[in-house]
C-alpha positions in Angstrom: 0.0 0.0 0.0 1.4 3.3 -1.1 1.5 6.1 1.5 0.6 9.6 0.4 3.4 11.9 1.4 3.0 15.6 1.4 5.8 18.0 1.1 6.5 18.4 4.8 10.1 19.6 4.4 9.0 23.1 3.2 11.4 25.9 4.0 10.4 27.7 7.1 10.6 31.5 6.8 11.8 32.9 10.1 9.6 35.8 11.3 11.3 38.8 12.9 10.4 39.1 16.6 9.9 42.9 16.1 7.8 44.8 13.6 10.1 47.1 11.6 9.5 50.1 9.3 6.4 49.6 7.0 5.2 46.6 9.0 4.2 48.9 11.9 0.4 49.3 11.5 -0.4 51.8 14.4 -1.7 55.3 13.5 0.7 57.0 15.9 3.7 55.8 17.9 5.8 57.0 20.8 9.3 57.6 19.4 12.5 57.0 21.4 16.2 56.6 20.4 19.5 58.4 20.1 19.4 61.8 18.3 15.6 61.8 18.3 13.2 64.1 20.2 11.1 61.8 22.3 7.4 62.2 21.8 4.3 60.9 20.1 4.4 61.1 16.3 2.2 59.9 13.4 3.8 56.7 12.0 4.6 58.3 8.7 6.5 61.1 10.4 8.4 58.6 12.6 9.3 56.6 9.5 10.6 59.8 7.8 12.7 60.6 10.9 14.2 57.1 10.9 14.8 57.2 7.1 16.5 60.6 7.4 19.1 59.1 9.7 19.5 56.0 7.6 18.2 53.7 10.4 15.2 51.5 11.0 12.0 52.2 13.0 11.6 49.2 15.3 8.4 48.5 17.4 9.8 47.6 20.9 6.6 47.6 23.0 3.6 46.8 20.8 1.1 46.5 23.8 1.7 50.1 25.0 -0.7 52.8 24.0 0.6 54.2 21.7 3.1 51.5 20.7 6.8 52.4 21.6 9.1 52.5 18.6 12.9 53.1 18.6 15.1 54.5 15.8 18.1 52.1 15.5 20.1 49.9 13.1 18.0 46.7 13.4 20.7 44.3 11.9 23.3 45.6 14.4 20.7 45.2 17.2 20.1 41.6 16.3 23.8 40.9 16.0 24.5 42.3 19.5 21.6 40.4 20.9 22.9 37.1 19.5 26.4 38.0 20.8 25.0 38.6 24.3 23.0 35.3 24.3 26.1 33.4 23.1 28.2 34.9 26.0 25.5 34.0 28.5 25.5 30.4 27.1 29.2 30.1 27.4 29.2 31.3 31.0 26.5 28.7 32.0 28.1 25.7 33.7 27.4 22.2 32.6 27.0 19.7 35.4 28.8 16.4 34.7 27.5 13.4 36.5 29.9 10.4 36.9 28.7 7.0 38.0 30.4 4.4 40.2 28.7 1.0 40.6 29.2 -1.4 43.5 27.8 -4.8 44.3 26.5 -5.5 47.8 29.5 -7.7 48.5 32.3 -5.5 47.0 35.7 -6.5 48.2 38.0 -4.0 50.0 40.5 -3.8 47.2 37.8 -3.1 44.6 36.2 -0.5 47.0 39.6 1.3 47.4 40.1 1.3 43.6 36.6 2.8 43.0 37.1 5.3 45.8 40.2 6.7 44.1 38.2 7.2 40.9 35.4 8.9 42.9 38.0 11.3 44.5 39.4 12.1 41.0 35.8 12.8 39.7 35.0 15.1 42.7 38.4 17.0 42.3 37.6 17.6 38.7 34.3 19.2 39.7 31.9 16.5 38.5 28.9 15.2 40.6 29.1 11.6 41.7 26.3 9.1 41.5 27.3 6.0 43.5 25.0 3.1 43.5 24.9 -0.5 44.7 23.2 -2.8 42.2 21.4 -5.8 43.6 21.2 -8.8 41.3 18.7 -11.5 41.8 18.3 -12.4 45.5 21.1 -10.2 46.7 18.4 -7.6 47.5 18.3 -9.2 50.9 21.7 -7.5 51.6 20.1 -4.0 51.6 21.9 -3.1 54.8 25.3 -4.1 53.4 24.7 -1.8 50.4 23.7 1.1 52.6 26.7 0.6 54.9 29.0 0.5 51.8 27.6 3.8 50.4 27.7 5.5 53.8 31.3 4.4 54.2 32.1 5.9 50.8 30.4 9.2 51.8 32.5 9.3 55.0 35.7 8.6 53.1 35.0 11.3 50.5 33.9 13.9 53.1 36.8 16.2 52.4 36.2 16.2 48.6 32.4 16.5 48.5 29.2 16.6 50.4 26.3 14.2 50.2 23.5 15.7 48.2 21.1 12.7 48.6 21.5 10.0 51.2 21.3 6.3 50.0 17.8 5.6 48.7 16.5 2.3 47.3 15.0 2.6 43.8 14.1 -0.7 42.4 17.2 -2.9 42.4 19.5 0.0 42.9 20.5 1.9 46.1 21.6 5.4 44.9 23.5 8.2 46.6 24.6 11.5 45.1 27.7 13.4 46.2 28.4 17.0 45.0 32.0 18.4 44.9 33.0 20.9 47.5 33.8 24.3 46.0 37.5 25.1 45.6 38.6 28.0 47.7 
């Protein structure tokens, strides 16, 4: 059976988030901007003032009465806005979560080995998700798993603080440790 496919991959025309120049439909506007006498003008006069300066008339606040328009270079405004957003995005910190898995009967050597890795993760500034995975009937050793995670929390006390105490979720007992801030 043949499926009727429509042309769903049409090019999407991106609409400007502000009305500019001739797209402003209000009768009169409140004009603001550099080198402009602030006041209420008919839209045609405001457009003439913007055109005189070689700039655009941009509707900033369409819900005001009358709408507020600013005389500015719209492309430059958009460029600076994108630049600001990019700078904010770069400053935002990304939280990395590293996982360490134990069994309820993890041996001392294995525990020490995994503890060293946990220390390294916390020193690097990543959050730590330590969990004990219970296979089959090993779920009867819940207490051993909790003791193991609490021991880990105690051993890593100088590198991080416990964000969430050990909690049983299905076949896993999970604990989160956040790194301490470097001074």
